[in-house]
ZADO-1210 file (C-alpha; in nm, 4 decimals, padded with zeros to 6 digits):
<atoms>
<atom x="09.8382" y="11.9266" z="08.5145" code="MET" pos="1"/>
<atom x="10.1868" y="12.0546" z="08.4274" code="ALA" pos="2"/>
<atom x="10.0341" y="12.3591" z="08.2628" code="VAL" pos="3"/>
<atom x="09.8021" y="12.4274" z="08.5531" code="GLN" pos="4"/>
<atom x="10.0936" y="12.4107" z="08.7964" code="LEU" pos="5"/>
<atom x="10.2048" y="12.7492" z="08.6686" code="ARG" pos="6"/>
<atom x="09.9006" y="12.9101" z="08.8234" code="TYR" pos="7"/>
<atom x="09.9142" y="13.0178" z="09.1861" code="GLY" pos="8"/>
<atom x="09.8966" y="13.3330" z="09.3922" code="ALA" pos="9"/>
<atom x="10.2051" y="13.5404" z="09.3136" code="THR" pos="10"/>
<atom x="10.4068" y="13.8392" z="09.4236" code="CYS" pos="11"/>
<atom x="10.1457" y="14.0670" z="09.2635" code="ALA" pos="12"/>
<atom x="09.9181" y="13.9882" z="09.5571" code="VAL" pos="13"/>
<atom x="10.1869" y="14.0722" z="09.8117" code="VAL" pos="14"/>
<atom x="10.3094" y="14.3870" z="09.6360" code="CYS" pos="15"/>
<atom x="09.9569" y="14.5216" z="09.6005" code="SER" pos="16"/>
<atom x="09.8703" y="14.4453" z="09.9622" code="ALA" pos="17"/>
<atom x="10.1883" y="14.5794" z="10.1202" code="LEU" pos="18"/>
<atom x="10.2301" y="14.8880" z="09.9041" code="LEU" pos="19"/>
<atom x="09.8637" y="14.9700" z="09.9343" code="CYS" pos="20"/>
<atom x="09.9071" y="14.9137" z="10.3057" code="GLY" pos="21"/>
<atom x="10.1946" y="15.1605" z="10.3120" code="PHE" pos="22"/>
<atom x="09.9901" y="15.4242" z="10.1318" code="ALA" pos="23"/>
<atom x="09.7031" y="15.3434" z="10.3639" code="SER" pos="24"/>
<atom x="09.9130" y="15.3801" z="10.6777" code="SER" pos="25"/>
<atom x="10.0570" y="15.7067" z="10.5527" code="ALA" pos="26"/>
<atom x="09.7049" y="15.8326" z="10.4892" code="ALA" pos="27"/>
<atom x="09.5734" y="15.6719" z="10.8064" code="ALA" pos="28"/>
<atom x="09.6815" y="15.9569" z="11.0292" code="GLN" pos="29"/>
<atom x="09.3644" y="16.0858" z="11.1910" code="ALA" pos="30"/>
<atom x="09.5178" y="16.4334" z="11.2239" code="PHE" pos="31"/>
<atom x="09.5633" y="16.6199" z="10.8940" code="ILE" pos="32"/>
<atom x="09.8229" y="16.8845" z="10.7983" code="PRO" pos="33"/>
<atom x="09.7439" y="17.2495" z="10.8677" code="ALA" pos="34"/>
<atom x="09.6318" y="17.4666" z="10.5728" code="PRO" pos="35"/>
<atom x="09.9291" y="17.5337" z="10.3486" code="GLY" pos="36"/>
<atom x="10.1422" y="17.2641" z="10.5082" code="GLN" pos="37"/>
<atom x="10.3014" y="16.9920" z="10.2944" code="ALA" pos="38"/>
<atom x="10.4351" y="16.6550" z="10.4101" code="VAL" pos="39"/>
<atom x="10.6676" y="16.4595" z="10.1806" code="VAL" pos="40"/>
<atom x="10.7666" y="16.1008" z="10.2578" code="SER" pos="41"/>
<atom x="11.0284" y="15.8934" z="10.0763" code="ALA" pos="42"/>
<atom x="11.0740" y="15.5300" z="10.1749" code="SER" pos="43"/>
<atom x="11.2300" y="15.2024" z="10.0693" code="TYR" pos="44"/>
<atom x="11.0539" y="14.8688" z="10.1197" code="GLN" pos="45"/>
<atom x="11.2090" y="14.5226" z="10.0938" code="SER" pos="46"/>
<atom x="10.9799" y="14.2190" z="10.0789" code="VAL" pos="47"/>
<atom x="11.0663" y="13.8485" z="10.0707" code="ARG" pos="48"/>
<atom x="10.8246" y="13.5599" z="10.0272" code="THR" pos="49"/>
<atom x="10.8646" y="13.1843" z="10.0319" code="ARG" pos="50"/>
<atom x="10.6035" y="12.9189" z="09.9627" code="GLY" pos="51"/>
<atom x="10.2305" y="12.9502" z="09.9238" code="GLN" pos="52"/>
<atom x="09.9271" y="12.9600" z="10.1532" code="HIS" pos="53"/>
<atom x="09.6135" y="12.8048" z="10.0054" code="GLY" pos="54"/>
<atom x="09.2464" y="12.8793" z="10.0637" code="VAL" pos="55"/>
<atom x="09.2486" y="12.6939" z="10.3974" code="THR" pos="56"/>
<atom x="09.5512" y="12.8851" z="10.5226" code="GLY" pos="57"/>
<atom x="09.7694" y="12.5743" z="10.4852" code="GLN" pos="58"/>
<atom x="10.1316" y="12.6304" z="10.3811" code="TRP" pos="59"/>
<atom x="10.2238" y="12.4039" z="10.0916" code="PHE" pos="60"/>
<atom x="10.5598" y="12.2341" z="10.1320" code="SER" pos="61"/>
<atom x="10.7486" y="12.0739" z="09.8420" code="ASN" pos="62"/>
<atom x="10.6418" y="11.7202" z="09.9349" code="ALA" pos="63"/>
<atom x="10.4344" y="11.6573" z="09.6234" code="ALA" pos="64"/>
<atom x="10.4206" y="11.7713" z="09.2616" code="GLN" pos="65"/>
<atom x="10.1578" y="12.0375" z="09.3194" code="VAL" pos="66"/>
<atom x="10.3523" y="12.1582" z="09.6187" code="ASP" pos="67"/>
<atom x="10.6377" y="12.2814" z="09.4022" code="GLN" pos="68"/>
<atom x="10.4818" y="12.6132" z="09.5009" code="LEU" pos="69"/>
<atom x="10.6465" y="12.5585" z="09.8366" code="GLY" pos="70"/>
<atom x="10.9809" y="12.6189" z="09.6653" code="GLN" pos="71"/>
<atom x="10.8750" y="12.9547" z="09.5225" code="ASP" pos="72"/>
<atom x="11.0749" y="13.2513" z="09.6492" code="GLU" pos="73"/>
<atom x="11.0406" y="13.6142" z="09.5487" code="THR" pos="74"/>
<atom x="11.2293" y="13.9287" z="09.6399" code="GLU" pos="75"/>
<atom x="11.0922" y="14.2749" z="09.5735" code="SER" pos="76"/>
<atom x="11.2268" y="14.6221" z="09.6390" code="HIS" pos="77"/>
<atom x="11.0141" y="14.9350" z="09.6202" code="ALA" pos="78"/>
<atom x="11.0794" y="15.3075" z="09.6349" code="VAL" pos="79"/>
<atom x="10.7691" y="15.4941" z="09.7468" code="ILE" pos="80"/>
<atom x="10.6977" y="15.8668" z="09.7273" code="TRP" pos="81"/>
<atom x="10.4054" y="16.0025" z="09.9270" code="TYR" pos="82"/>
<atom x="10.2975" y="16.3686" z="09.9296" code="VAL" pos="83"/>
<atom x="10.0166" y="16.5271" z="10.1341" code="GLU" pos="84"/>
<atom x="09.9037" y="16.8893" z="10.1409" code="TYR" pos="85"/>
<atom x="09.6718" y="17.0763" z="10.3756" code="GLY" pos="86"/>
<atom x="09.4293" y="17.2352" z="10.1334" code="LEU" pos="87"/>
<atom x="09.2022" y="17.3950" z="10.3937" code="ALA" pos="88"/>
<atom x="09.1339" y="17.3783" z="10.7663" code="LYS" pos="89"/>
<atom x="08.9449" y="17.0505" z="10.7325" code="ARG" pos="90"/>
<atom x="09.0679" y="16.9113" z="10.3988" code="ILE" pos="91"/>
<atom x="09.3970" y="16.7525" z="10.2894" code="ALA" pos="92"/>
<atom x="09.4901" y="16.5856" z="09.9596" code="VAL" pos="93"/>
<atom x="09.7555" y="16.3215" z="09.9004" code="HIS" pos="94"/>
<atom x="09.9214" y="16.1229" z="09.6219" code="ALA" pos="95"/>
<atom x="10.1688" y="15.8346" z="09.5967" code="SER" pos="96"/>
<atom x="10.3401" y="15.6324" z="09.3235" code="LEU" pos="97"/>
<atom x="10.5617" y="15.3290" z="09.4051" code="PRO" pos="98"/>
<atom x="10.8379" y="15.1960" z="09.1815" code="TYR" pos="99"/>
<atom x="10.8837" y="14.8194" z="09.2276" code="VAL" pos="100"/>
<atom x="11.1521" y="14.5717" z="09.1210" code="GLN" pos="101"/>
<atom x="11.1044" y="14.1985" z="09.1667" code="GLY" pos="102"/>
<atom x="11.2975" y="13.8757" z="09.1230" code="LYS" pos="103"/>
<atom x="11.1729" y="13.5152" z="09.1266" code="TYR" pos="104"/>
<atom x="11.3498" y="13.1932" z="09.2318" code="HIS" pos="105"/>
<atom x="11.1652" y="12.8667" z="09.1787" code="GLY" pos="106"/>
<atom x="11.0712" y="12.5751" z="08.9552" code="PRO" pos="107"/>
<atom x="10.7524" y="12.7186" z="08.7984" code="ILE" pos="108"/>
<atom x="10.8139" y="13.0556" z="08.6311" code="PRO" pos="109"/>
<atom x="10.5448" y="13.2147" z="08.4163" code="HIS" pos="110"/>
<atom x="10.6851" y="13.2070" z="08.0640" code="THR" pos="111"/>
<atom x="10.3834" y="13.3648" z="07.8941" code="GLU" pos="112"/>
<atom x="10.2414" y="13.7087" z="07.9642" code="GLY" pos="113"/>
<atom x="09.8824" y="13.8266" z="07.9982" code="PHE" pos="114"/>
<atom x="09.8356" y="13.8557" z="07.6204" code="ASP" pos="115"/>
<atom x="10.0069" y="13.5232" z="07.5438" code="GLY" pos="116"/>
<atom x="10.3390" y="13.6811" z="07.4536" code="GLN" pos="117"/>
<atom x="10.6718" y="13.5343" z="07.5720" code="PRO" pos="118"/>
<atom x="10.7650" y="13.6745" z="07.9142" code="SER" pos="119"/>
<atom x="11.1035" y="13.6901" z="08.0881" code="ASN" pos="120"/>
<atom x="10.9855" y="13.8488" z="08.4148" code="LEU" pos="121"/>
<atom x="11.0478" y="13.5273" z="08.6093" code="ASP" pos="122"/>
<atom x="11.3949" y="13.4543" z="08.4678" code="ASP" pos="123"/>
<atom x="11.5737" y="13.4968" z="08.8019" code="GLY" pos="124"/>
<atom x="11.6830" y="13.8572" z="08.7455" code="THR" pos="125"/>
<atom x="11.5283" y="14.1822" z="08.8643" code="TYR" pos="126"/>
<atom x="11.2599" y="14.3511" z="08.6562" code="HIS" pos="127"/>
<atom x="11.0931" y="14.6739" z="08.7609" code="GLY" pos="128"/>
<atom x="10.8348" y="14.9349" z="08.6719" code="THR" pos="129"/>
<atom x="10.6046" y="15.1906" z="08.8282" code="PHE" pos="130"/>
<atom x="10.2962" y="15.0439" z="08.9931" code="GLN" pos="131"/>
<atom x="09.9743" y="15.2378" z="09.0760" code="ASP" pos="132"/>
<atom x="09.8854" y="15.5979" z="09.1505" code="PHE" pos="133"/>
<atom x="09.7214" y="15.6441" z="09.4928" code="TYR" pos="134"/>
<atom x="09.5332" y="15.9754" z="09.4947" code="ILE" pos="135"/>
<atom x="09.2940" y="16.0812" z="09.7690" code="GLY" pos="136"/>
<atom x="09.1509" y="16.3381" z="10.0025" code="THR" pos="137"/>
<atom x="09.0851" y="16.3382" z="10.3772" code="ARG" pos="138"/>
<atom x="08.8230" y="16.5411" z="10.5643" code="PHE" pos="139"/>
<atom x="08.8600" y="16.6330" z="10.9317" code="LYS" pos="140"/>
<atom x="08.5163" y="16.5522" z="11.0725" code="LEU" pos="141"/>
<atom x="08.6053" y="16.5745" z="11.4422" code="LEU" pos="142"/>
<atom x="08.9147" y="16.6955" z="11.6234" code="GLU" pos="143"/>
<atom x="08.9884" y="16.7785" z="11.9839" code="SER" pos="144"/>
<atom x="09.3135" y="16.7967" z="12.1741" code="SER" pos="145"/>
<atom x="09.2894" y="16.4218" z="12.2420" code="ARG" pos="146"/>
<atom x="09.0968" y="16.2653" z="11.9511" code="PHE" pos="147"/>
<atom x="09.0341" y="16.3006" z="11.5765" code="ALA" pos="148"/>
<atom x="08.8019" y="16.1325" z="11.3264" code="LEU" pos="149"/>
<atom x="08.8856" y="16.1698" z="10.9568" code="THR" pos="150"/>
<atom x="08.6858" y="16.0145" z="10.6694" code="PRO" pos="151"/>
<atom x="08.8698" y="15.9733" z="10.3393" code="PHE" pos="152"/>
<atom x="08.8269" y="15.8810" z="09.9732" code="VAL" pos="153"/>
<atom x="09.1092" y="15.7410" z="09.7593" code="GLU" pos="154"/>
<atom x="09.1384" y="15.6161" z="09.4031" code="VAL" pos="155"/>
<atom x="09.3942" y="15.3596" z="09.2842" code="ILE" pos="156"/>
<atom x="09.4824" y="15.3906" z="08.9152" code="ILE" pos="157"/>
<atom x="09.7479" y="15.1799" z="08.7382" code="PRO" pos="158"/>
<atom x="10.0240" y="15.4093" z="08.6116" code="SER" pos="159"/>
<atom x="10.0241" y="15.2160" z="08.2839" code="HIS" pos="160"/>
<atom x="09.9232" y="14.8725" z="08.1543" code="GLN" pos="161"/>
<atom x="10.1965" y="14.6715" z="08.3219" code="TYR" pos="162"/>
<atom x="10.2253" y="14.2921" z="08.3082" code="GLU" pos="163"/>
<atom x="09.9982" y="14.1291" z="08.5660" code="SER" pos="164"/>
<atom x="10.0625" y="13.7607" z="08.4880" code="LEU" pos="165"/>
<atom x="10.3965" y="13.6745" z="08.6460" code="ALA" pos="166"/>
<atom x="10.5384" y="13.5474" z="08.9714" code="GLN" pos="167"/>
<atom x="10.7049" y="13.8893" z="09.0028" code="THR" pos="168"/>
<atom x="10.4182" y="14.1064" z="08.8741" code="ALA" pos="169"/>
<atom x="10.4321" y="14.4405" z="09.0577" code="VAL" pos="170"/>
<atom x="10.0545" y="14.4685" z="09.1007" code="GLY" pos="171"/>
<atom x="09.7099" y="14.3656" z="08.9866" code="ARG" pos="172"/>
<atom x="09.6607" y="14.6317" z="08.7151" code="ASP" pos="173"/>
<atom x="09.3077" y="14.7028" z="08.8417" code="LEU" pos="174"/>
<atom x="09.1460" y="15.0330" z="08.9347" code="ARG" pos="175"/>
<atom x="08.9801" y="15.0772" z="09.2738" code="ALA" pos="176"/>
<atom x="08.7822" y="15.3296" z="09.4760" code="LEU" pos="177"/>
<atom x="08.8601" y="15.3166" z="09.8483" code="VAL" pos="178"/>
<atom x="08.6390" y="15.4790" z="10.1130" code="VAL" pos="179"/>
<atom x="08.6668" y="15.4734" z="10.4894" code="GLY" pos="180"/>
<atom x="08.7662" y="15.6627" z="10.8007" code="ALA" pos="181"/>
<atom x="09.0623" y="15.6958" z="11.0354" code="ALA" pos="182"/>
<atom x="09.0367" y="15.7574" z="11.4087" code="ALA" pos="183"/>
<atom x="09.3179" y="15.8309" z="11.6481" code="GLY" pos="184"/>
<atom x="09.4270" y="16.0115" z="11.9572" code="GLY" pos="185"/>
<atom x="09.6067" y="16.0015" z="12.2891" code="PHE" pos="186"/>
<atom x="09.5324" y="15.7972" z="12.6004" code="ALA" pos="187"/>
<atom x="09.4539" y="15.9949" z="12.9156" code="ASP" pos="188"/>
<atom x="09.5820" y="15.7318" z="13.1566" code="PHE" pos="189"/>
<atom x="09.9403" y="15.7231" z="13.0185" code="LEU" pos="190"/>
<atom x="10.1060" y="16.0369" z="12.8762" code="PRO" pos="191"/>
<atom x="10.2758" y="15.9608" z="12.5455" code="GLY" pos="192"/>
<atom x="10.0525" y="15.6636" z="12.4549" code="LEU" pos="193"/>
<atom x="09.8760" y="15.7120" z="12.1207" code="HIS" pos="194"/>
<atom x="09.6605" y="15.4999" z="11.8924" code="PHE" pos="195"/>
<atom x="09.5247" y="15.5039" z="11.5396" code="GLN" pos="196"/>
<atom x="09.3035" y="15.2791" z="11.3312" code="THR" pos="197"/>
<atom x="09.1821" y="15.2965" z="10.9733" code="ARG" pos="198"/>
<atom x="08.8837" y="15.1048" z="10.8368" code="ILE" pos="199"/>
<atom x="08.8367" y="15.0954" z="10.4606" code="SER" pos="200"/>
<atom x="08.6369" y="14.9303" z="10.1857" code="TYR" pos="201"/>
<atom x="08.7706" y="14.9058" z="09.8288" code="ALA" pos="202"/>
<atom x="08.5411" y="14.8833" z="09.5284" code="PHE" pos="203"/>
<atom x="08.7685" y="14.7102" z="09.2768" code="VAL" pos="204"/>
<atom x="08.7426" y="14.6999" z="08.8989" code="GLU" pos="205"/>
<atom x="08.5792" y="14.3837" z="08.7672" code="SER" pos="206"/>
<atom x="08.7593" y="14.1341" z="08.5447" code="ALA" pos="207"/>
<atom x="08.5973" y="13.8265" z="08.3856" code="VAL" pos="208"/>
<atom x="08.2810" y="13.9052" z="08.5844" code="GLY" pos="209"/>
<atom x="08.4690" y="13.8850" z="08.9165" code="VAL" pos="210"/>
<atom x="08.5029" y="14.1897" z="09.1420" code="ARG" pos="211"/>
<atom x="08.7570" y="14.1369" z="09.4241" code="PRO" pos="212"/>
<atom x="08.6268" y="14.4039" z="09.6637" code="ASN" pos="213"/>
<atom x="08.8074" y="14.4073" z="09.9949" code="ARG" pos="214"/>
<atom x="08.7832" y="14.5337" z="10.3527" code="THR" pos="215"/>
<atom x="09.0910" y="14.6567" z="10.5372" code="GLY" pos="216"/>
<atom x="09.1676" y="14.7403" z="10.8993" code="ILE" pos="217"/>
<atom x="09.5067" y="14.8996" z="10.9708" code="ASP" pos="218"/>
<atom x="09.5918" y="14.9914" z="11.3295" code="SER" pos="219"/>
<atom x="09.8806" y="15.1006" z="11.5462" code="SER" pos="220"/>
<atom x="09.9415" y="15.1580" z="11.9136" code="VAL" pos="221"/>
<atom x="10.2499" y="15.3569" z="12.0023" code="GLY" pos="222"/>
<atom x="10.4344" y="15.5286" z="12.2804" code="TYR" pos="223"/>
<atom x="10.6551" y="15.8378" z="12.2802" code="PHE" pos="224"/>
<atom x="10.9611" y="15.7317" z="12.4772" code="VAL" pos="225"/>
<atom x="11.0760" y="16.0935" z="12.4488" code="THR" pos="226"/>
<atom x="10.9107" y="16.3877" z="12.2715" code="PRO" pos="227"/>
<atom x="11.1110" y="16.2905" z="11.9599" code="ARG" pos="228"/>
<atom x="11.1366" y="15.9103" z="11.9798" code="LEU" pos="229"/>
<atom x="10.8307" y="15.6877" z="11.9336" code="ALA" pos="230"/>
<atom x="10.7808" y="15.3115" z="11.9145" code="ILE" pos="231"/>
<atom x="10.4700" y="15.1364" z="11.7869" code="GLN" pos="232"/>
<atom x="10.2951" y="14.8040" z="11.7354" code="PHE" pos="233"/>
<atom x="10.1428" y="14.7627" z="11.3871" code="ILE" pos="234"/>
<atom x="09.8549" y="14.5515" z="11.2572" code="GLU" pos="235"/>
<atom x="09.7199" y="14.5207" z="10.9016" code="THR" pos="236"/>
<atom x="09.4188" y="14.3046" z="10.8142" code="PHE" pos="237"/>
<atom x="09.2429" y="14.2385" z="10.4832" code="GLN" pos="238"/>
<atom x="08.9469" y="14.0281" z="10.3731" code="VAL" pos="239"/>
<atom x="08.8599" y="13.9983" z="10.0037" code="THR" pos="240"/>
<atom x="08.4952" y="13.9294" z="09.9247" code="ARG" pos="241"/>
<atom x="08.5280" y="13.7490" z="09.5919" code="ASP" pos="242"/>
<atom x="08.8000" y="13.6253" z="09.3631" code="GLY" pos="243"/>
<atom x="08.9990" y="13.3143" z="09.2797" code="ILE" pos="244"/>
<atom x="09.1022" y="13.0655" z="09.5490" code="ASP" pos="245"/>
<atom x="09.4060" y="12.8401" z="09.5452" code="PHE" pos="246"/>
<atom x="09.2546" y="12.5058" z="09.6457" code="ILE" pos="247"/>
<atom x="09.5400" y="12.2663" z="09.5651" code="GLY" pos="248"/>
<atom x="09.5282" y="11.9416" z="09.3687" code="ALA" pos="249"/>
<atom x="09.3684" y="11.8333" z="09.1499" code="PRO" pos="250"/>
<atom x="09.1821" y="12.1479" z="09.0333" code="GLU" pos="251"/>
<atom x="09.4354" y="12.3926" z="09.1806" code="LEU" pos="252"/>
<atom x="09.2197" y="12.7038" z="09.1281" code="LEU" pos="253"/>
<atom x="08.8498" y="12.7814" z="09.1781" code="ALA" pos="254"/>
<atom x="08.6321" y="13.0922" z="09.1542" code="VAL" pos="255"/>
<atom x="08.5019" y="13.1685" z="09.5014" code="HIS" pos="256"/>
<atom x="08.1467" y="13.2459" z="09.3845" code="ASN" pos="257"/>
<atom x="08.1133" y="12.9042" z="09.2203" code="GLY" pos="258"/>
<atom x="08.1522" y="13.0150" z="08.8600" code="THR" pos="259"/>
<atom x="08.3263" y="12.7425" z="08.6555" code="PRO" pos="260"/>
<atom x="08.6921" y="12.8161" z="08.5831" code="MET" pos="261"/>
<atom x="08.7724" y="12.9156" z="08.2237" code="THR" pos="262"/>
<atom x="09.0890" y="13.0042" z="08.0355" code="ASP" pos="263"/>
<atom x="09.0077" y="13.3722" z="08.0956" code="GLU" pos="264"/>
<atom x="08.9912" y="13.3101" z="08.4695" code="HIS" pos="265"/>
<atom x="09.3323" y="13.1402" z="08.4530" code="PHE" pos="266"/>
<atom x="09.4701" y="13.4364" z="08.2578" code="ARG" pos="267"/>
<atom x="09.3420" y="13.6758" z="08.5254" code="ASN" pos="268"/>
<atom x="09.4119" y="13.4657" z="08.8343" code="HIS" pos="269"/>
<atom x="09.6965" y="13.6863" z="08.9624" code="ASP" pos="270"/>
<atom x="09.4744" y="13.9951" z="08.9343" code="ARG" pos="271"/>
<atom x="09.1777" y="13.8297" z="09.1033" code="LEU" pos="272"/>
<atom x="09.3388" y="13.6251" z="09.3813" code="THR" pos="273"/>
<atom x="09.1133" y="13.6351" z="09.6902" code="ARG" pos="274"/>
<atom x="09.3912" y="13.7153" z="09.9348" code="SER" pos="275"/>
<atom x="09.3107" y="13.7420" z="10.3064" code="ASN" pos="276"/>
<atom x="09.5764" y="13.8170" z="10.5652" code="PHE" pos="277"/>
<atom x="09.6697" y="13.9434" z="10.9076" code="LEU" pos="278"/>
<atom x="10.0136" y="14.1006" z="10.9514" code="ASN" pos="279"/>
<atom x="10.1766" y="14.2072" z="11.2768" code="PHE" pos="280"/>
<atom x="10.4828" y="14.4209" z="11.3154" code="GLY" pos="281"/>
<atom x="10.6686" y="14.6910" z="11.5002" code="ALA" pos="282"/>
<atom x="10.8096" y="15.0297" z="11.4154" code="GLY" pos="283"/>
<atom x="11.0193" y="15.3150" z="11.5446" code="VAL" pos="284"/>
<atom x="11.0302" y="15.6811" z="11.4432" code="SER" pos="285"/>
<atom x="11.2593" y="15.9650" z="11.5412" code="PHE" pos="286"/>
<atom x="11.2145" y="16.3372" z="11.4864" code="GLU" pos="287"/>
<atom x="11.5535" y="16.4737" z="11.3794" code="LEU" pos="288"/>
<atom x="11.4320" y="16.8340" z="11.3660" code="THR" pos="289"/>
<atom x="11.0981" y="17.0115" z="11.3853" code="ASN" pos="290"/>
<atom x="11.0448" y="16.9341" z="11.0169" code="SER" pos="291"/>
<atom x="11.2405" y="16.6137" z="10.9421" code="VAL" pos="292"/>
<atom x="11.1849" y="16.2649" z="11.0808" code="GLY" pos="293"/>
<atom x="11.2967" y="15.9107" z="11.0044" code="VAL" pos="294"/>
<atom x="11.1144" y="15.5812" z="11.0566" code="PHE" pos="295"/>
<atom x="11.1519" y="15.2044" z="11.0180" code="ALA" pos="296"/>
<atom x="10.9039" y="14.9155" z="11.0385" code="THR" pos="297"/>
<atom x="10.9089" y="14.5369" z="11.0200" code="PHE" pos="298"/>
<atom x="10.5994" y="14.3269" z="10.9485" code="THR" pos="299"/>
<atom x="10.5410" y="13.9546" z="10.9125" code="LYS" pos="300"/>
<atom x="10.2427" y="13.7428" z="10.8148" code="LEU" pos="301"/>
<atom x="10.0564" y="13.5974" z="11.1124" code="ALA" pos="302"/>
<atom x="09.7697" y="13.4422" z="10.9168" code="TRP" pos="303"/>
<atom x="09.6885" y="13.4309" z="10.5496" code="GLY" pos="304"/>
<atom x="09.4976" y="13.2631" z="10.2686" code="LYS" pos="305"/>
<atom x="09.5744" y="13.2554" z="09.8968" code="ASN" pos="306"/>
<atom x="09.9080" y="13.4362" z="09.9104" code="LEU" pos="307"/>
<atom x="10.2810" y="13.3796" z="09.9585" code="PRO" pos="308"/>
<atom x="10.3757" y="13.4636" z="10.3201" code="PRO" pos="309"/>
<atom x="10.5739" y="13.7908" z="10.3210" code="PRO" pos="310"/>
<atom x="10.8256" y="13.9553" z="10.5487" code="ARG" pos="311"/>
<atom x="10.8666" y="14.3268" z="10.4904" code="ALA" pos="312"/>
<atom x="11.1111" y="14.5914" z="10.6077" code="ILE" pos="313"/>
<atom x="11.0421" y="14.9591" z="10.5403" code="THR" pos="314"/>
<atom x="11.2696" y="15.2554" z="10.6129" code="VAL" pos="315"/>
<atom x="11.2075" y="15.6152" z="10.5214" code="GLY" pos="316"/>
<atom x="11.2098" y="15.9850" z="10.5927" code="MET" pos="317"/>
<atom x="10.9381" y="16.2490" z="10.6330" code="ASN" pos="318"/>
<atom x="10.9777" y="16.6198" z="10.5603" code="TRP" pos="319"/>
<atom x="10.7168" y="16.8722" z="10.6673" code="SER" pos="320"/>
<atom x="10.7133" y="17.2384" z="10.5597" code="PHE" pos="321"/>
<atom x="10.4770" y="17.5335" z="10.5411" code="GLN" pos="322"/>
<atom x="10.3988" y="17.6860" z="10.2011" code="THR" pos="323"/>
<atom x="10.1586" y="17.9611" z="10.3063" code="ARG" pos="324"/>
<atom x="09.9787" y="18.0998" z="10.6093" code="GLY" pos="325"/>
<atom x="10.0389" y="17.9633" z="10.9558" code="SER" pos="326"/>
<atom x="09.8932" y="17.6980" z="11.1765" code="GLY" pos="327"/>
<atom x="09.9734" y="17.4298" z="11.4303" code="SER" pos="328"/>
<atom x="10.2614" y="17.2181" z="11.3109" code="ARG" pos="329"/>
<atom x="10.1976" y="16.8502" z="11.2464" code="ALA" pos="330"/>
<atom x="10.4770" y="16.6366" z="11.3841" code="SER" pos="331"/>
<atom x="10.6741" y="16.4367" z="11.1308" code="VAL" pos="332"/>
<atom x="10.6248" y="16.1424" z="11.3672" code="ASN" pos="333"/>
<atom x="10.2572" y="16.1583" z="11.2777" code="GLY" pos="334"/>
<atom x="10.1036" y="16.3387" z="11.5769" code="SER" pos="335"/>
<atom x="10.0263" y="16.7091" z="11.5740" code="PRO" pos="336"/>
<atom x="10.2655" y="16.9072" z="11.7876" code="GLY" pos="337"/>
<atom x="10.4432" y="16.6020" z="11.9287" code="GLY" pos="338"/>
<atom x="10.3434" y="16.3689" z="12.2097" code="ALA" pos="339"/>
<atom x="10.3450" y="16.5999" z="12.5051" code="TYR" pos="340"/>
<atom x="10.1816" y="16.8940" z="12.3282" code="ALA" pos="341"/>
<atom x="09.8601" y="16.6992" z="12.3543" code="ARG" pos="342"/>
</atoms>
């Protein structure tokens, strides 16, 4: 039992979900850049977690031996670069690569790595590395002055074989193909009110015969207080189809599809955690100039299973510029031409 206590959903689940969510929200804009236009975003994200939600959504306190997970705390800090380029009138391409540092506080650090080697990632100090490449393309299927529909395809590729068995692992170290569509526009009944939603499905690399494919829905509803200042309500939702559940004592972990747990499943449990969650938050963005904008968001877990509950703060800056040709300018606040141009 003491050995098994080391196994629970870790920061890898949160980092993958939130950073993927950031890349998703950046690529979720239904309106794409004009041909020859580039948009560069640099942001910083701080995430804190405490405790553990199990497969039922219950938060485990520290009232019993197994519930030492309730004392787990992690802190992670990420620097995220995101670049998008308008390749043609209807096509844009984008890429992102986060750098993540994490630190763990708690009674059950992982002292062995994925390959059985000694690991110091959970020693109470910060350890960092690059996470995954996010590379994709978006296609403008429909666009009017009030509405746009944009399908997309994105691949997630680990930047290198980083450690995935640790309380502070930066990600799952699994490849994925993500497909979906984003829709957004402006409400006719209230000038300045805008909305966007992105629905996606990720086909994830299999490990130990388990493929943790997932569905995501990321949405926002915002309002331009002025042509340069916007506020928004944010929602991110994820459901994972298969994977490993944290069921609590005495077994602690179980494969969702009923396959008996093996040592290989234990070794891959951080990569295969079947994390489901609903986050709510708020954000604000301000257009400093026609080409430079700043933004900030705060999100918090409202409901979740098989993950530590996170709180995340993100701040960043967007820079938009034209490299060739001419076309309608996409606002750095995320809406072409600004709120009242539409």
